[in-house]
PLY file of the C-alpha trace (Angstrom):
ply
format ascii 1.0
element vertex 513
property float x
property float y
property float z
element edge 512
property int vertex1
property int vertex2
end_header
0.18 -0.11 0.04
1.35 3.42 -0.93
1.27 5.89 1.72
1.37 9.90 1.12
4.07 10.42 4.12
6.06 7.67 5.88
9.17 7.41 8.26
11.58 5.00 7.46
13.07 2.98 10.56
16.42 1.54 9.88
17.12 -1.36 12.44
20.34 -1.94 14.05
18.83 -4.61 16.30
17.78 -3.12 18.85
15.15 -4.66 21.37
13.05 -1.46 21.03
13.24 -0.99 17.23
9.37 -2.19 16.89
8.51 0.17 19.88
9.76 3.16 17.65
7.55 2.35 14.79
4.86 1.91 17.29
5.50 5.02 18.99
5.64 6.80 15.35
2.28 5.32 14.10
0.49 6.45 17.54
1.39 10.05 16.68
-0.46 9.60 13.42
2.39 8.87 10.71
2.99 6.22 9.16
6.34 4.04 9.63
8.43 1.03 8.18
11.00 -0.84 9.81
14.05 -1.86 7.22
17.62 -3.69 7.94
20.29 -1.23 8.37
21.83 -2.02 4.97
19.10 -1.59 2.87
19.56 -0.58 -0.86
19.66 3.46 -0.32
18.09 3.62 -3.75
14.98 1.84 -2.26
14.90 4.64 0.15
15.15 7.53 -2.10
12.63 6.17 -4.43
10.03 5.84 -1.79
10.70 9.48 -0.65
10.39 8.97 3.38
9.93 12.29 5.10
12.54 11.29 7.72
14.85 8.88 8.59
15.35 7.23 12.35
18.34 5.03 13.10
17.42 2.66 16.11
19.56 1.61 18.69
21.96 -1.77 18.67
23.79 -3.92 20.66
27.14 -3.36 18.80
29.75 -0.94 19.04
30.52 1.53 16.34
34.34 1.25 16.54
34.43 -2.37 16.12
35.58 -4.22 12.73
32.50 -5.16 10.92
29.82 -2.97 12.75
26.62 -2.41 11.22
26.47 0.91 9.20
24.36 2.74 6.73
25.37 4.13 3.09
26.94 7.29 3.32
24.63 8.62 0.23
21.55 8.98 3.00
23.26 11.72 4.71
23.76 14.16 1.80
19.90 14.00 0.52
18.58 16.92 2.89
16.45 14.09 4.54
15.94 14.86 8.49
17.67 11.98 10.34
17.23 11.18 14.10
19.81 8.82 15.46
19.02 6.79 18.76
21.83 5.62 20.84
24.08 3.41 18.21
22.12 5.54 15.60
23.65 8.47 17.43
27.12 6.93 17.18
26.38 5.96 13.49
25.79 9.75 12.62
28.88 10.92 14.78
31.06 8.33 12.78
30.13 9.55 9.21
30.27 13.21 10.46
33.47 13.39 11.77
32.58 12.93 15.61
34.61 10.46 17.93
33.20 7.59 19.87
34.79 5.62 22.78
33.88 3.31 25.28
32.15 5.35 28.15
34.13 5.90 31.37
31.05 5.06 33.25
28.14 2.92 30.99
24.66 4.11 31.58
21.67 1.52 31.79
18.43 2.86 33.26
17.04 6.10 34.26
19.03 9.55 33.84
18.24 13.27 34.17
19.10 15.09 31.04
19.79 18.78 31.20
18.49 20.46 28.22
20.65 23.14 26.64
18.04 24.30 23.67
14.14 23.96 23.87
14.13 24.69 20.10
13.03 22.08 17.58
13.87 18.64 18.99
13.14 19.65 22.52
10.54 22.16 22.04
8.02 22.60 24.78
10.09 20.07 27.47
11.41 21.78 30.79
15.00 22.32 31.36
15.61 18.70 32.91
13.86 15.81 32.24
13.87 12.02 33.00
15.25 9.71 30.11
16.20 6.03 29.67
20.04 5.49 29.19
21.29 1.70 27.49
24.59 2.51 26.35
28.03 1.50 27.03
30.02 3.56 24.26
29.41 7.34 24.25
30.30 10.31 22.04
33.33 12.07 23.25
33.83 14.64 20.17
30.90 16.17 18.49
31.40 16.41 14.46
32.10 19.59 13.10
28.98 21.92 12.24
27.01 19.99 15.31
26.26 21.29 18.66
25.34 19.74 21.94
21.70 20.22 22.73
21.72 17.93 25.90
23.82 16.15 28.31
24.01 14.41 31.83
26.29 14.31 34.63
27.95 11.34 33.21
27.45 12.11 29.53
28.57 15.52 28.71
27.45 14.63 25.11
23.96 13.41 25.03
21.86 15.13 22.42
23.31 16.92 19.10
22.03 18.58 16.19
23.28 20.05 12.97
20.24 22.07 11.96
21.34 23.03 8.47
21.56 19.14 7.55
18.64 18.33 9.60
20.70 15.70 11.42
19.82 15.11 15.25
21.10 12.46 17.41
20.08 11.35 21.36
22.12 8.62 23.12
18.86 7.84 25.10
15.68 5.84 24.27
12.65 8.39 23.68
10.39 5.31 22.39
10.17 3.77 25.63
7.82 4.94 28.39
10.39 5.60 30.90
11.61 8.50 29.01
9.22 11.22 30.65
8.89 13.19 27.52
9.85 10.54 24.85
6.33 11.07 23.09
7.11 14.82 22.74
10.44 14.20 21.33
9.71 11.81 18.70
6.49 14.25 18.02
8.87 17.16 17.61
10.91 15.20 15.30
7.89 14.45 12.99
6.34 17.60 12.73
8.80 20.52 13.64
11.70 18.68 11.66
9.99 16.22 9.24
6.71 18.50 8.53
4.56 15.58 8.61
0.62 16.03 8.70
0.13 13.23 10.56
-2.76 11.58 8.78
-2.18 7.67 9.53
-5.72 6.90 11.25
-7.78 3.84 11.09
-10.15 5.70 8.84
-7.88 6.38 6.44
-6.35 2.91 6.22
-10.01 1.54 5.69
-10.54 3.75 2.67
-7.19 3.23 1.46
-7.36 -0.76 2.08
-11.03 -1.13 0.24
-9.77 0.77 -2.65
-7.03 -1.08 -3.22
-8.88 -4.33 -2.57
-10.98 -3.81 -4.99
-8.69 -2.75 -7.71
-6.90 -5.77 -7.17
-9.83 -8.15 -7.03
-12.04 -6.93 -9.72
-14.67 -9.29 -10.58
-12.97 -12.34 -8.97
-13.90 -14.33 -5.88
-11.84 -14.00 -2.61
-11.26 -16.97 -0.10
-10.49 -16.62 3.28
-10.37 -18.75 6.73
-12.19 -17.13 9.41
-11.44 -18.80 12.76
-13.14 -16.17 14.75
-10.08 -14.68 16.30
-9.74 -10.77 16.13
-7.32 -10.79 12.94
-9.75 -13.05 10.54
-12.82 -11.33 12.09
-11.83 -7.77 11.01
-10.28 -8.87 7.83
-13.88 -10.65 7.01
-15.56 -7.31 7.96
-13.21 -5.36 5.75
-13.06 -7.66 2.60
-17.02 -7.86 2.79
-17.12 -4.04 2.97
-14.89 -3.94 -0.28
-16.17 -6.55 -2.41
-19.49 -7.99 -0.97
-20.58 -11.46 -2.19
-17.39 -12.13 -3.75
-15.88 -13.00 -0.52
-16.35 -16.83 0.39
-15.33 -17.58 4.33
-14.61 -20.87 5.65
-14.74 -21.71 9.44
-13.15 -25.26 10.08
-14.33 -26.43 13.25
-11.23 -28.63 14.50
-13.23 -29.98 17.62
-10.59 -28.23 19.54
-12.63 -24.80 19.96
-13.49 -23.03 23.16
-17.31 -23.80 24.27
-19.97 -23.01 21.97
-17.13 -20.96 19.92
-17.95 -22.22 16.22
-21.80 -21.80 16.95
-20.90 -18.36 17.82
-18.82 -17.58 14.73
-21.64 -18.75 12.48
-23.91 -16.49 14.31
-21.88 -13.49 14.55
-20.78 -13.68 10.79
-23.46 -15.16 8.84
-26.78 -14.20 10.68
-25.66 -10.84 11.72
-23.34 -9.71 9.03
-24.62 -11.57 6.51
-21.30 -12.55 5.26
-21.21 -15.81 3.17
-19.70 -18.38 5.33
-18.96 -22.11 5.08
-18.81 -24.16 8.48
-17.04 -27.68 8.31
-16.82 -29.71 11.07
-13.42 -31.39 10.98
-13.57 -32.99 14.79
-13.40 -36.63 13.88
-10.67 -36.10 11.38
-8.60 -33.94 13.76
-9.18 -36.00 16.80
-8.19 -39.26 14.69
-4.62 -37.91 13.42
-3.96 -37.02 17.11
-4.49 -40.54 18.54
-1.63 -41.61 20.76
0.27 -38.31 20.00
1.74 -36.28 22.87
4.60 -34.23 21.22
3.72 -30.84 21.24
5.35 -29.88 17.79
3.74 -32.96 16.45
0.53 -32.41 17.25
0.91 -28.65 15.63
2.08 -30.17 12.42
-0.59 -32.91 12.30
-3.34 -30.44 12.92
-1.96 -27.76 10.12
-1.87 -30.59 7.75
-5.46 -31.79 8.11
-6.37 -27.77 7.95
-4.83 -27.42 4.77
-6.34 -30.97 3.52
-10.02 -29.73 4.36
-9.32 -26.32 3.54
-8.20 -27.34 -0.10
-11.36 -29.37 -0.31
-14.03 -26.50 0.60
-11.84 -24.24 -1.89
-12.57 -26.72 -4.82
-15.96 -27.17 -3.77
-16.68 -23.71 -4.13
-15.23 -23.57 -7.79
-12.87 -20.88 -9.23
-11.56 -18.67 -6.79
-8.31 -16.64 -7.64
-7.37 -14.65 -4.42
-6.94 -16.02 -0.66
-6.99 -13.41 2.03
-4.87 -13.91 5.13
-4.44 -11.90 8.23
-0.84 -11.37 8.10
0.54 -8.88 10.47
3.64 -6.62 10.47
5.38 -8.35 13.31
5.58 -11.55 10.99
6.89 -9.56 7.77
9.48 -7.76 10.38
10.73 -11.12 11.40
12.20 -12.04 8.11
13.70 -8.82 6.84
15.12 -7.13 9.99
18.69 -7.05 11.67
18.16 -9.90 13.76
16.52 -12.20 11.09
14.47 -15.07 11.54
14.23 -16.24 15.00
14.45 -19.65 16.37
11.51 -21.68 16.20
9.92 -21.67 19.60
6.86 -23.74 18.33
5.43 -23.76 15.08
2.37 -21.40 14.20
-0.67 -22.69 12.75
-2.03 -20.62 9.87
-2.82 -20.70 6.50
0.69 -20.18 5.11
1.75 -22.23 2.30
-1.80 -22.60 0.85
-1.22 -20.40 -2.26
1.74 -22.71 -3.74
-0.52 -25.59 -3.13
-3.78 -24.37 -4.58
-2.11 -21.75 -7.04
-3.99 -18.53 -5.43
-2.84 -14.93 -5.31
-2.48 -13.51 -1.76
-4.43 -10.53 -0.33
-2.81 -9.42 3.17
-4.25 -6.05 4.05
-2.68 -6.31 7.41
0.71 -6.90 6.48
1.54 -3.34 7.68
-0.30 -3.63 10.71
0.30 -4.14 14.62
-2.19 -6.07 16.44
-3.41 -2.99 18.35
-3.80 -1.22 14.90
-5.86 -4.31 13.75
-8.04 -3.45 16.74
-8.38 -0.09 16.09
-9.57 -0.79 12.33
-12.30 -3.27 13.66
-13.65 -0.66 16.09
-13.97 1.90 13.12
-15.42 -1.03 11.35
-18.16 -1.17 14.01
-17.23 -4.61 15.28
-18.62 -5.17 18.75
-16.15 -5.11 21.80
-16.25 -8.43 22.68
-14.64 -9.55 19.34
-12.20 -6.63 18.91
-10.92 -7.40 22.66
-10.92 -11.38 22.31
-7.81 -12.91 23.67
-5.65 -14.47 21.55
-6.23 -18.23 20.85
-3.85 -20.49 19.07
-5.03 -22.15 15.80
-4.63 -25.68 17.33
-6.81 -24.40 20.05
-7.40 -27.05 23.08
-5.12 -29.39 21.76
-2.12 -27.63 22.69
-3.37 -26.65 26.12
-4.07 -30.37 26.98
-0.37 -31.54 28.03
-0.17 -35.27 26.55
-2.71 -37.34 24.48
-5.93 -35.35 23.52
-9.16 -37.50 23.80
-12.97 -36.54 23.64
-12.77 -36.51 27.62
-10.09 -34.75 28.07
-11.51 -32.01 26.03
-14.32 -31.63 27.57
-13.02 -31.41 30.73
-10.74 -28.42 29.94
-13.38 -26.93 27.79
-15.60 -26.68 30.58
-12.55 -25.25 33.17
-11.41 -22.89 30.65
-15.31 -21.59 30.28
-15.45 -21.06 33.93
-12.35 -19.24 33.99
-13.24 -16.62 31.03
-16.73 -16.52 32.33
-15.40 -15.36 35.90
-12.72 -12.83 34.44
-16.00 -11.35 32.46
-18.13 -11.12 35.39
-15.47 -9.39 37.36
-14.54 -7.02 34.75
-10.81 -8.35 34.68
-11.03 -9.86 31.07
-9.97 -6.61 29.15
-7.47 -6.27 32.11
-5.39 -8.96 30.98
-3.68 -9.88 27.27
-4.63 -13.73 27.55
-5.91 -16.25 29.78
-6.74 -19.62 29.69
-6.69 -23.18 31.51
-4.15 -25.99 30.70
-4.90 -29.47 31.52
-1.93 -31.41 33.07
-0.93 -34.70 32.82
-0.76 -34.97 36.52
-2.81 -36.55 39.17
-3.00 -36.15 42.67
-4.78 -37.41 46.06
-7.66 -35.38 47.28
-10.86 -35.49 49.56
-14.15 -34.91 48.59
-17.03 -35.46 50.98
-15.54 -38.61 52.63
-14.27 -39.94 49.81
-10.56 -39.99 48.55
-9.80 -38.78 45.09
-7.13 -39.40 42.86
-7.92 -36.80 40.00
-6.77 -33.98 37.31
-5.22 -30.69 37.77
-5.96 -27.53 36.00
-3.45 -25.10 35.73
-4.86 -21.63 35.14
-2.91 -19.08 33.30
-3.25 -15.05 32.79
-0.79 -12.72 31.38
-0.55 -8.71 30.76
1.28 -8.05 27.64
1.49 -4.98 25.00
2.19 -7.37 21.77
2.91 -11.05 22.99
6.56 -10.61 22.63
6.83 -10.24 26.06
4.62 -10.75 29.05
4.22 -10.81 32.87
2.07 -13.06 34.97
-1.11 -11.28 35.68
-1.51 -10.49 39.50
-5.43 -11.45 39.76
-7.14 -10.78 43.17
-6.76 -13.78 45.55
-10.68 -13.94 46.22
-11.05 -14.13 42.56
-8.70 -17.12 41.96
-10.35 -18.64 44.76
-13.88 -18.43 43.74
-12.59 -19.85 39.96
-11.02 -22.70 41.64
-14.07 -23.64 43.59
-16.19 -23.49 40.55
-13.77 -25.92 38.63
-13.64 -28.13 41.19
-16.97 -28.58 41.83
-18.40 -28.09 38.22
-15.92 -30.43 36.20
-16.00 -33.82 36.84
-12.20 -35.24 37.15
-10.57 -32.36 38.71
-9.63 -31.95 42.46
-6.48 -29.31 42.10
-6.16 -26.08 40.60
-2.80 -24.08 40.59
-2.00 -20.61 39.07
0.94 -20.04 36.81
3.21 -17.10 37.91
6.02 -17.23 35.37
6.79 -14.73 33.00
7.80 -14.71 29.31
10.94 -14.80 29.12
11.82 -17.21 30.49
8.68 -19.34 30.03
6.47 -18.85 26.98
2.74 -17.46 27.34
1.15 -20.84 25.88
2.24 -24.12 27.68
2.82 -26.20 24.22
0 1
1 2
2 3
3 4
4 5
5 6
6 7
7 8
8 9
9 10
10 11
11 12
12 13
13 14
14 15
15 16
16 17
17 18
18 19
19 20
20 21
21 22
22 23
23 24
24 25
25 26
26 27
27 28
28 29
29 30
30 31
31 32
32 33
33 34
34 35
35 36
36 37
37 38
38 39
39 40
40 41
41 42
42 43
43 44
44 45
45 46
46 47
47 48
48 49
49 50
50 51
51 52
52 53
53 54
54 55
55 56
56 57
57 58
58 59
59 60
60 61
61 62
62 63
63 64
64 65
65 66
66 67
67 68
68 69
69 70
70 71
71 72
72 73
73 74
74 75
75 76
76 77
77 78
78 79
79 80
80 81
81 82
82 83
83 84
84 85
85 86
86 87
87 88
88 89
89 90
90 91
91 92
92 93
93 94
94 95
95 96
96 97
97 98
98 99
99 100
100 101
101 102
102 103
103 104
104 105
105 106
106 107
107 108
108 109
109 110
110 111
111 112
112 113
113 114
114 115
115 116
116 117
117 118
118 119
119 120
120 121
121 122
122 123
123 124
124 125
125 126
126 127
127 128
128 129
129 130
130 131
131 132
132 133
133 134
134 135
135 136
136 137
137 138
138 139
139 140
140 141
141 142
142 143
143 144
144 145
145 146
146 147
147 148
148 149
149 150
150 151
151 152
152 153
153 154
154 155
155 156
156 157
157 158
158 159
159 160
160 161
161 162
162 163
163 164
164 165
165 166
166 167
167 168
168 169
169 170
170 171
171 172
172 173
173 174
174 175
175 176
176 177
177 178
178 179
179 180
180 181
181 182
182 183
183 184
184 185
185 186
186 187
187 188
188 189
189 190
190 191
191 192
192 193
193 194
194 195
195 196
196 197
197 198
198 199
199 200
200 201
201 202
202 203
203 204
204 205
205 206
206 207
207 208
208 209
209 210
210 211
211 212
212 213
213 214
214 215
215 216
216 217
217 218
218 219
219 220
220 221
221 222
222 223
223 224
224 225
225 226
226 227
227 228
228 229
229 230
230 231
231 232
232 233
233 234
234 235
235 236
236 237
237 238
238 239
239 240
240 241
241 242
242 243
243 244
244 245
245 246
246 247
247 248
248 249
249 250
250 251
251 252
252 253
253 254
254 255
255 256
256 257
257 258
258 259
259 260
260 261
261 262
262 263
263 264
264 265
265 266
266 267
267 268
268 269
269 270
270 271
271 272
272 273
273 274
274 275
275 276
276 277
277 278
278 279
279 280
280 281
281 282
282 283
283 284
284 285
285 286
286 287
287 288
288 289
289 290
290 291
291 292
292 293
293 294
294 295
295 296
296 297
297 298
298 299
299 300
300 301
301 302
302 303
303 304
304 305
305 306
306 307
307 308
308 309
309 310
310 311
311 312
312 313
313 314
314 315
315 316
316 317
317 318
318 319
319 320
320 321
321 322
322 323
323 324
324 325
325 326
326 327
327 328
328 329
329 330
330 331
331 332
332 333
333 334
334 335
335 336
336 337
337 338
338 339
339 340
340 341
341 342
342 343
343 344
344 345
345 346
346 347
347 348
348 349
349 350
350 351
351 352
352 353
353 354
354 355
355 356
356 357
357 358
358 359
359 360
360 361
361 362
362 363
363 364
364 365
365 366
366 367
367 368
368 369
369 370
370 371
371 372
372 373
373 374
374 375
375 376
376 377
377 378
378 379
379 380
380 381
381 382
382 383
383 384
384 385
385 386
386 387
387 388
388 389
389 390
390 391
391 392
392 393
393 394
394 395
395 396
396 397
397 398
398 399
399 400
400 401
401 402
402 403
403 404
404 405
405 406
406 407
407 408
408 409
409 410
410 411
411 412
412 413
413 414
414 415
415 416
416 417
417 418
418 419
419 420
420 421
421 422
422 423
423 424
424 425
425 426
426 427
427 428
428 429
429 430
430 431
431 432
432 433
433 434
434 435
435 436
436 437
437 438
438 439
439 440
440 441
441 442
442 443
443 444
444 445
445 446
446 447
447 448
448 449
449 450
450 451
451 452
452 453
453 454
454 455
455 456
456 457
457 458
458 459
459 460
460 461
461 462
462 463
463 464
464 465
465 466
466 467
467 468
468 469
469 470
470 471
471 472
472 473
473 474
474 475
475 476
476 477
477 478
478 479
479 480
480 481
481 482
482 483
483 484
484 485
485 486
486 487
487 488
488 489
489 490
490 491
491 492
492 493
493 494
494 495
495 496
496 497
497 498
498 499
499 500
500 501
501 502
502 503
503 504
504 505
505 506
506 507
507 508
508 509
509 510
510 511
511 512
């Protein structure tokens, strides 16, 4: 999708790079992340309003340290270097970077020398977040110091004529008190951005692009009922109406009454063409005797593809396949760090276009999860859909540790429903990123009435997060947990013990499998 204005973020491997992009977009300006060594011709061809150089773990004076092409410093494009990015600017412009006499990690107070442009409307002293082992010891010719700390005499620099700015701290993190103002000043005071990146503008442009791309052809969409596929389905239907064909595959691992609810909402309430496929028997059959989580995911994915392909053929000549691919999925393969290690296989419809000879439509490949939610809200989707917790494609099958059987599924499904029901009743559902129950392959001794029991254990998991990349366990009130535990033990046959997971990510993952 082409944009009237955008900011190019060059990634040097900082853990905060995605956060920079999010902060810029929150201020109404579209941004894209690209690897530091991207061909400068690409950047110049697409005419960004400004460039931000991210931080990074390397030292600028090391051999083979990541760097950018000198060309970019001579185009008149405003550049803001953050931490390592500041040092890149210094290196190219004749400054000197050395190991810091005292490394800085964490909060520091910066004294601002000049409250124009980058530091406009910011008081003379403000709290910032430092994370660096090297420091600028000599500023480049033509630059001036506009900020310093007790430990770093050169903490922020600028060359107004060349529109080059650099800060040794991280304005993108919430720990930097006036970080939003600093980024806003760069975007609007220095880059002359208008700030017209909104959910409404995205919808208008996306609908137009979809119509131009599709023409009179038919589009197939896998509708799971999750946030991404739900918003995608409504957007597509607004764009092309009955040219859209949605398929919902019930793998038998859905939450209580979930598939029925998906059909009710989209087919009956929205009038979106939807085919429901009950694949419960097929999915259960391939998991018989399987306990390894990766094997579960692969087998579920294979059956999903088989059933989806069968439905596609039954629908006739369909040329396009719509997917809810998000921007973090795209970034993962192109940024400085490259593809990550496989923690677990993700279940989606990737690979289907090759098998089915379809063209892909991915309207959300430029969006973060929270932006998809904003688009959904602008499209009029109900809050319970927009704020629905993430749910894995393999569903409850990977929340059952060990073999998946109908009996164990029913046990977990009921326990999970009780947990979610109580979260909603208590007004806590929207306070957490994700919450669910896990059935453990553990039995323990208990007493019910005067009878000894030896039954199953349910683990409850609830986390707080922004994007799922990192997460902390949600500190739910003890009375609430007590009520949920009591209901599960009393209402779910075969369970006599409930535990609460208090591990964060990392080192744990959010899901257990």
